[in-house]
C-alpha positions in Angstrom: -5.9 58.4 -59.1 -8.2 55.6 -60.1 -10.8 58.4 -61.1 -8.9 59.0 -64.3 -7.7 55.5 -65.1 -9.0 54.2 -68.5 -7.8 50.6 -68.2 -11.3 49.2 -67.6 -12.8 51.2 -70.4 -10.0 50.4 -72.9 -9.5 46.8 -71.9 -12.5 45.7 -73.8 -10.8 46.7 -77.1 -7.5 44.9 -76.4 -6.5 41.3 -76.8 -6.1 39.7 -73.3 -2.4 39.3 -73.9 -2.1 43.1 -74.5 -3.8 43.8 -71.1 -1.1 42.2 -69.1 1.4 45.0 -69.5 -1.3 47.5 -68.4 -2.0 45.4 -65.3 1.7 45.1 -64.4 2.0 48.9 -64.7 -1.0 49.5 -62.4 0.5 47.0 -59.9 3.7 49.0 -59.7 1.8 52.3 -59.4 -0.3 50.7 -56.6 -3.5 52.4 -57.8 -5.7 49.4 -56.9 -5.6 46.8 -54.2 -2.9 44.2 -55.0 -5.2 41.2 -54.4 -7.7 42.6 -56.8 -5.1 43.0 -59.4 -3.9 39.4 -59.0 -7.4 38.1 -59.3 -7.8 40.1 -62.5 -4.6 38.6 -63.9 -5.7 35.1 -62.9 -9.1 35.6 -64.7 -7.3 36.7 -67.8 -5.0 33.8 -67.8 -7.8 31.3 -67.4 -8.5 31.3 -71.2 -4.8 31.1 -72.2 -2.2 28.4 -72.4 0.2 30.2 -70.1 -0.3 27.7 -67.2 3.1 28.4 -65.6 2.4 32.1 -65.4 -1.1 31.3 -63.9 0.5 29.1 -61.2 2.9 31.9 -60.2 0.0 34.4 -59.9 -2.1 31.8 -57.9 0.9 31.3 -55.5 1.2 35.1 -55.0 -2.5 35.4 -54.4 -2.9 32.5 -52.1 0.5 31.9 -50.5 -0.8 29.5 -47.9 -2.7 27.3 -50.4 -1.5 24.5 -52.6 -1.8 24.9 -56.4 -5.0 23.0 -57.4 -4.7 19.8 -59.4 -6.7 21.4 -62.3 -3.6 23.6 -63.1 -1.4 20.5 -63.4 -4.0 18.8 -65.6 -4.2 21.8 -67.8 -0.5 22.0 -68.1 -0.2 18.4 -69.2 -2.9 18.9 -71.9 -1.0 22.0 -73.1 2.3 20.2 -73.4 0.6 17.3 -75.2 -1.2 19.6 -77.7 2.1 21.5 -78.3 4.0 18.2 -79.1 1.1 17.1 -81.4 1.2 20.4 -83.3 5.0 20.4 -83.6 4.9 16.9 -85.2 2.2 18.0 -87.6 4.1 21.1 -88.7 7.6 19.7 -88.6 7.7 18.8 -92.4 6.1 22.2 -93.2 8.7 24.2 -91.2 11.5 22.2 -93.0 10.2 23.5 -96.3 10.5 27.1 -95.2 14.0 26.5 -93.8 15.2 26.0 -97.4 17.2 29.0 -98.6 15.5 29.3 -102.0 12.1 29.2 -100.3 13.2 31.9 -97.8 14.4 34.1 -100.7 11.1 33.5 -102.6 9.0 34.5 -99.5 11.0 37.8 -99.1 10.9 38.7 -102.8 7.4 37.6 -103.8 4.4 39.8 -103.2 1.8 37.5 -104.8 0.7 34.8 -102.3 -0.8 32.7 -105.0 2.4 32.6 -107.0 4.3 31.5 -103.9 1.8 28.8 -103.1 2.0 27.4 -106.7 5.9 27.5 -106.5 5.8 25.6 -103.2 3.2 23.1 -104.5 5.2 22.4 -107.7 8.7 22.2 -106.1 8.1 21.0 -102.5 4.7 19.2 -102.5 3.1 21.9 -100.4 -0.6 21.3 -99.8 -3.4 23.8 -99.1 -4.3 22.3 -95.7 -0.7 23.0 -94.6 -1.7 26.7 -94.3 -4.4 26.0 -91.7 -2.1 23.6 -89.8 0.6 26.3 -89.6 -2.1 28.8 -88.5 -3.2 26.6 -85.6 0.4 26.1 -84.6 1.0 29.9 -84.7 -2.1 30.6 -82.7 -1.1 28.0 -80.1 2.3 29.5 -79.7 0.7 32.9 -79.1 -1.6 31.4 -76.5 1.4 29.9 -74.7 3.1 33.3 -74.6 5.7 32.4 -77.2 5.3 35.6 -79.2 8.6 35.2 -81.1 7.6 31.9 -82.6 4.1 33.2 -83.2 5.1 36.1 -85.3 7.5 33.9 -87.4 4.8 31.4 -88.2 2.1 34.2 -88.8 4.4 35.9 -91.2 4.5 32.7 -93.2 0.7 32.2 -93.0 0.0 35.8 -94.0 2.2 35.4 -97.1 0.4 32.3 -98.2 -3.2 32.7 -97.0 -5.7 34.4 -99.5 -7.4 37.5 -98.2 -10.7 35.8 -98.7 -10.0 33.2 -96.0 -12.1 33.5 -92.9 -8.9 33.5 -90.7 -7.1 36.2 -92.7 -8.1 39.1 -90.4 -7.2 37.0 -87.3 -3.7 36.5 -88.8 -3.3 40.2 -89.3 -4.3 41.0 -85.8 -2.2 38.2 -84.3 0.9 39.4 -86.2 0.4 43.0 -85.0 -0.1 41.8 -81.4 3.0 39.6 -81.5 5.2 42.5 -82.7 3.7 44.8 -80.0 4.5 42.3 -77.2 8.0 41.8 -78.6 8.4 45.6 -78.6 9.5 45.6 -82.2 8.1 48.9 -83.1 9.3 49.2 -86.7 7.7 46.0 -87.8 4.7 46.8 -85.6 4.2 50.1 -87.4 4.4 48.2 -90.8 1.9 45.6 -89.6 -0.4 48.4 -88.4 -0.3 50.2 -91.8 -1.1 46.9 -93.5 -3.9 46.1 -91.2 -5.4 49.6 -91.7 -5.3 49.2 -95.5 -7.1 45.8 -95.2 -9.8 47.4 -93.0 -10.3 50.4 -95.1 -10.5 48.3 -98.3 -12.7 45.6 -97.0 -16.3 45.0 -98.1 -17.5 44.3 -94.6 -20.7 46.0 -93.2 -20.4 49.6 -91.9 -20.9 48.4 -88.3 -18.1 45.7 -88.6 -15.8 48.2 -90.2 -16.5 50.7 -87.4 -15.6 48.1 -84.8 -12.4 47.1 -86.5 -11.4 50.7 -86.7 -12.1 51.1 -83.1 -9.8 48.2 -82.2 -7.1 49.5 -84.5 -7.2 52.9 -82.8 -6.6 51.3 -79.4 -3.9 48.9 -80.5 -2.1 51.7 -82.3 -1.5 53.5 -79.0 1.2 50.9 -78.2 3.0 51.8 -81.5 2.5 55.5 -81.6 3.8 56.2 -78.1 6.9 54.1 -78.6 7.8 54.7 -82.3 10.0 57.9 -83.0 7.5 59.1 -85.6 4.5 58.2 -83.5 3.4 61.8 -82.7 3.1 62.7 -86.4 1.3 59.5 -87.2 -1.3 59.6 -84.4 -2.3 63.1 -85.4 -2.5 62.1 -89.1 -4.6 59.0 -88.3 -6.9 60.3 -85.5 -7.4 63.9 -86.5 -6.8 64.2 -90.2 -8.6 61.1 -91.4 -12.4 61.6 -91.1 -13.4 57.9 -90.8 -11.1 57.4 -87.8 -12.1 60.7 -86.1 -15.7 59.6 -86.6 -14.9 56.3 -84.9 -13.4 58.1 -82.0 -16.4 60.4 -81.6 -18.9 57.5 -82.0 -17.2 54.7 -80.0 -14.3 55.9 -77.9 -14.1 59.7 -77.1 -11.7 58.8 -74.3 -9.0 58.5 -77.0 -9.1 62.3 -77.1 -6.8 62.2 -74.0 -4.0 60.6 -76.2 -4.6 62.7 -79.2 -4.5 65.9 -77.0 -1.2 64.7 -75.5 0.2 64.0 -78.9 -0.7 67.5 -80.1 0.6 69.3 -77.0 4.0 67.5 -77.3 4.2 68.0 -81.1 6.6 70.4 -82.6 4.2 71.8 -85.2 1.2 71.9 -82.8 0.0 75.3 -83.9 -1.4 73.9 -87.2 -3.7 71.4 -85.4 -4.6 72.9 -82.0 -7.6 74.7 -83.5 -9.0 71.6 -85.1 -8.5 69.6 -81.9 -10.1 72.2 -79.7 -13.3 72.1 -81.9 -13.4 68.3 -81.5 -12.9 68.5 -77.7 -15.7 71.1 -77.5 -18.1 68.8 -79.4 -17.3 65.8 -77.3 -17.1 67.6 -73.9 -20.5 66.3 -72.9 -19.5 62.7 -73.4 -15.9 62.7 -72.2 -13.5 65.1 -70.3 -10.4 64.8 -68.2 -7.8 67.3 -67.0 -5.8 66.9 -70.2 -8.7 67.9 -72.5 -10.0 70.4 -70.0 -6.6 72.1 -70.0 -7.0 73.1 -73.6 -10.6 74.2 -73.1 -9.6 76.4 -70.2 -6.7 77.9 -72.2 -8.1 78.3 -75.7 -11.9 78.6 -75.2 -12.4 80.2 -71.7 -9.0 81.9 -71.5 -9.1 81.1 -67.9 -5.4 80.9 -66.8 -6.1 80.1 -63.1 -8.2 77.1 -64.1 -5.6 76.1 -66.7 -2.9 76.2 -64.0 -5.0 74.0 -61.8 -5.7 71.5 -64.6 -2.0 71.4 -65.4 -1.4 70.2 -61.8 -4.0 67.5 -62.3 -2.4 66.6 -65.7 0.8 65.5 -63.9 -1.2 63.0 -61.8 -3.0 61.7 -64.9 0.2 61.3 -67.0 2.2 59.6 -64.2 -0.5 56.9 -63.9 -1.3 56.3 -67.5 0.6 53.4 -69.1 0.9 55.1 -72.5 1.6 58.6 -71.3 3.9 58.2 -68.4 7.1 58.7 -70.6 5.6 62.0 -72.0 5.3 63.7 -68.5 8.3 66.1 -68.7 7.8 66.9 -72.3 4.1 67.5 -71.7 4.6 69.9 -68.7 7.3 71.9 -70.6 5.1 72.3 -73.7 1.9 73.0 -71.7 3.7 75.8 -69.8 4.7 77.2 -73.2 1.1 77.0 -74.3 0.1 79.1 -71.3 2.9 81.5 -71.8 2.2 82.1 -75.5 -1.5 82.7 -74.9 -0.7 85.0 -72.0 1.7 87.0 -74.1 -0.8 87.6 -76.8 -2.9 89.5 -74.3 -0.2 91.4 -72.4 2.8 93.3 -73.7 4.5 93.8 -70.3 4.3 90.9 -67.8 5.5 90.6 -64.2 7.8 87.6 -63.8 6.2 86.9 -60.4 2.7 86.8 -61.9 4.0 84.7 -64.8 5.7 82.2 -62.3 2.4 82.0 -60.5 0.5 81.1 -63.7 3.2 78.6 -64.7 3.3 77.0 -61.2 6.9 77.8 -60.8 9.1 79.9 -58.6 10.2 83.3 -59.7 13.8 82.2 -60.3 12.8 79.1 -62.2 10.4 81.2 -64.4 13.1 83.7 -65.1 15.6 80.9 -66.1 12.9 79.3 -68.2 12.2 82.5 -70.1 15.9 83.2 -70.6 16.2 79.7 -72.2 13.2 80.4 -74.5 14.8 83.7 -75.6 18.2 82.1 -76.1 16.7 79.3 -78.2 15.0 81.8 -80.4 11.6 80.6 -79.4 10.5 84.0 -78.0 10.9 87.6 -79.0 11.2 89.3 -75.6 13.4 91.2 -73.2 13.8 90.9 -69.4 13.8 94.0 -67.3 15.7 92.8 -64.2 15.2 95.9 -62.1 11.5 95.9 -62.4 11.2 92.1 -62.8 9.2 92.4 -66.0 9.2 90.6 -69.4 8.7 93.0 -72.2 7.3 91.3 -75.3 8.5 92.3 -78.8 6.1 93.1 -81.6 5.3 89.9 -83.5 3.8 91.3 -86.7 2.8 88.8 -89.3 4.7 89.3 -92.6 2.7 90.3 -95.7 4.0 87.0 -97.4 2.4 85.0 -94.5 -0.8 86.9 -94.7 -1.1 86.3 -98.4 -0.4 82.6 -97.9 -3.1 82.2 -95.2 -5.7 84.1 -97.3 -4.8 82.0 -100.4 -5.3 78.8 -98.3 -8.6 80.0 -97.1 -9.7 81.0 -100.6 -8.6 77.6 -102.0 -10.6 75.8 -99.4 -13.7 77.8 -100.0 -13.4 77.3 -103.7 -13.2 73.5 -103.3 -16.3 73.6 -101.1 -18.2 75.7 -103.6 -17.1 73.4 -106.4 -18.4 70.3 -104.5 -21.7 72.0 -103.7 -22.2 72.9 -107.4 -21.2 69.3 -108.5 -23.8 67.8 -106.0 -26.6 70.1 -107.3 -25.7 69.2 -111.0 -25.6 65.6 -110.1 -29.1 65.8 -108.5 -30.5 67.6 -111.6 -29.0 65.0 -114.0 -30.4 62.2 -111.9 -33.9 63.9 -112.0 -33.6 64.3 -115.8 -32.6 60.6 -116.1 -35.6 59.5 -114.1 -38.0 61.7 -116.1 -36.6 60.7 -119.5 -36.7 57.0 -118.7 -40.4 57.3 -117.9 -41.0 59.2 -121.2 -39.1 56.6 -123.2 -41.0 53.8 -121.7 -44.2 55.6 -122.5 -43.1 56.3 -126.2 -41.9 52.7 -126.6 -45.3 51.4 -125.2 -47.3 53.6 -127.6 -45.3 52.7 -130.7 -44.9 49.1 -129.7 -41.3 49.2 -130.9 -38.1 48.3 -129.2 -35.8 51.1 -128.0 -32.4 50.4 -129.3 -30.5 53.5 -128.2 -31.1 56.3 -125.9 -28.7 59.4 -125.6 -29.0 62.9 -124.2 -29.2 65.9 -126.4 -26.1 67.2 -124.7 -26.4 71.0 -125.4 -25.5 71.9 -121.9 -25.5 70.5 -118.4 -27.5 73.5 -117.2 -30.9 72.9 -118.6 -32.2 76.3 -117.8 -29.9 77.7 -120.6 -30.9 75.0 -123.1 -33.1 76.0 -126.1 -34.3 72.5 -126.8 -33.3 70.0 -124.1 -34.4 66.6 -125.2 -33.8 62.9 -125.8 -32.9 61.0 -128.9 -35.1 58.0 -129.4 -34.3 55.3 -132.0 -37.3 53.0 -132.4 -35.5 51.0 -135.0 -32.6 51.4 -137.4 -33.2 54.3 -139.8 -36.0 55.9 -137.8 -35.2 58.5 -135.1 -37.4 60.7 -133.0 -36.5 63.6 -130.7 -38.6 63.9 -127.6 -38.4 67.5 -126.3 -38.5 68.2 -122.6 -39.8 71.4 -121.0 -38.6 72.6 -117.6 -41.4 73.8 -115.4 -41.1 76.6 -112.7 -40.6 73.9 -110.0 -37.6 72.5 -111.9 -39.4 69.3 -113.1 -39.1 68.2 -116.8 -42.2 67.2 -118.8 -42.7 66.0 -122.4 -43.3 69.1 -124.6 -43.4 67.6 -128.1 -42.1 64.9 -130.4 -40.6 65.1 -134.0 -39.1 62.6 -136.4 
């Protein structure tokens, strides 16, 4: 079971507070030795202010030993620091308890306007923002996620996006909502954080790292929010920058994307795209869930797909994010096998089908009856022979036209982009050539070039009779420098006239 566990690989992208739910899950599943799990928890707690929790873990790990004095000393320091921060922020919190201020925070989108209002009417100072940020961070370190999210909400409303702590506030607010299991607010914070990352002016490497963290943190939201399956496919598969981050930094995320696609209602639209990605990344990452799709849609190996489906049950049972999807995944995976098998065969033995689906003959027959009853399958059952006879599933002309139109539209867009790129390259080449000629003409005449414009006969210079440049040496005097296009596509000065 530990063979397919991704906690160690994924833990490096989580905040330490987000790792605790994963460790608790692994302890319940008894995948690893309990003492090792307790040591891991104690190590994580060493850099937090959750001293009481650390004491409980230490007592469970070493039941015959007394709690070291260092724990009590650290607890006293934490309590003293908490009281100090409470005293510093008490007047600030009283300002935000005012009804008018609360309404202003909820209605005002402009943080600067809110800050000016508080400064004018309540004597609010700029350093108050940092004090409130420190208090919110300390609340989070102590495990008081409710208090942390309330204060971080206020800090985020006031802090300018140029502040060095602004991104920390965004991440802290999202983490607090996740740990409080408030999935609607967590989704809102996730979208806001995504917009900040995508619109930031950070380096490419830093942006890639931020997106990788966002991808991992989003799993908490996507596998708990009702709309999560749609959103995970949209973000991970349909947005190239995030798909690129997955392929570059964390191909193990394909496990979760594959599960989302298999359990999605409109999966047919995205399965082909996903299979291509899984094929590309199969040399860097694979597990039973991704291999299941490869066996079914690439190799058409139904025996291997059946074996992988059995392994998928084990993987899903022991995955923190996917354990709730187990039944839905198995049902849909069987439907995948059945649909693919039916495309190849018109008449199928129920016994053979039951074997492929890892079910008994009676279970398989009931399962097929339910599919027919729910209008998900065009088929008839021959009870005497024990066969399933598939109906003809001809594609309507309307659907064929729609599919061809989509393909034609896509190819037209790609052709237009290619032409635009080539024209852009030619224009850039002309601009470079013309700039050199203008400099040369300006140098020869010792006059200042006031205005330069293109003789805009056509963008396609091979069709131009006299492509050239208009050169004004001084007001009242104009010269046209004609350009000649050579066989290699380069432009050279052909002549000059006033």
